[in-house]
N, C-alpha and C positions, 0 to 999 in steps of 0.2 A: 323305748329305753333299752339299752343294751346292757345285760346283767353279767357277770362273770359267775357261772354255776360253781366254780371251784371254791367260792365263797360261802360254803352252806353251813349253818349252824342251827343245831336244834334249839327249839324254844326253851327247853330245860337249860341248856348251856348258856343261852343268852340272857336267862333270868338270873342264874348262879354266878355268871362271870362276865359282866357286861363290860367291864374295862377290856378284857381280851377282845370282845367284838368291835369295841370301839378302835381298838389299836388295828383290828383288820381293816376296817372302814378308812382308816388314816393311811394304811400302807397300800391298800388295793383298790379303794375307791367305793366300794359298797360291800355289804354283806345280806344274804338272803336266810332269813329266819323260817325254819321249817316247822309246822305244826301238822302233828298226824302224818308224819312222811310226805307232806306236801308243801312246796313253796307258799307261804302265807304272807310274808312281811319282807320289805326291802328298807335297809338302813343305809342312808347316804349322809355325807357332809351336808349341814345346812347351806354353805355357800354354793353348793352344786344344784340347789332345788330349781333355779331358773332354767337350767339346762333340760331339766325333766318336765317342766310344766306343760310346754306344748310341743307337739311333733309338727316338723315341717312337712308341708303339702308332698315334697319329693319323697321323705321317708314312707309317708302313706300310701303313696302310689308304687312303692317297691312293695311294702308288705300286701296291699291289695292285690298285686299282680302275682305275688308267690302264692296267696291263698287261693286264688281263682285257678291257677295251673295245677296245684295240689289237689283240689277237690272238684275238679272239672267234670269227671264222671258223675259225681254226687249231684251237681248243679244240672247236668244234663238229664238224670233221672228224675229231679224234682219238677223240672219244666215239662215232663209229659203230661 
């Protein structure tokens, strides 16, 4: 899932002003709600849920390749 991290909202703000967060989702496609300064929840339009339900194999392969490349040294160390 691709999430725009410019759409960060504190859980307090989301609780106190949900309509503002909903408008953000309408305008930008999603909102990331932070709890204890960490991304905790994602709010998206209900009509978009099928897009996020499953990842295509190609997407998984790209992410897996990126992770293997990034952490190759750790994998080599673990293999010893």
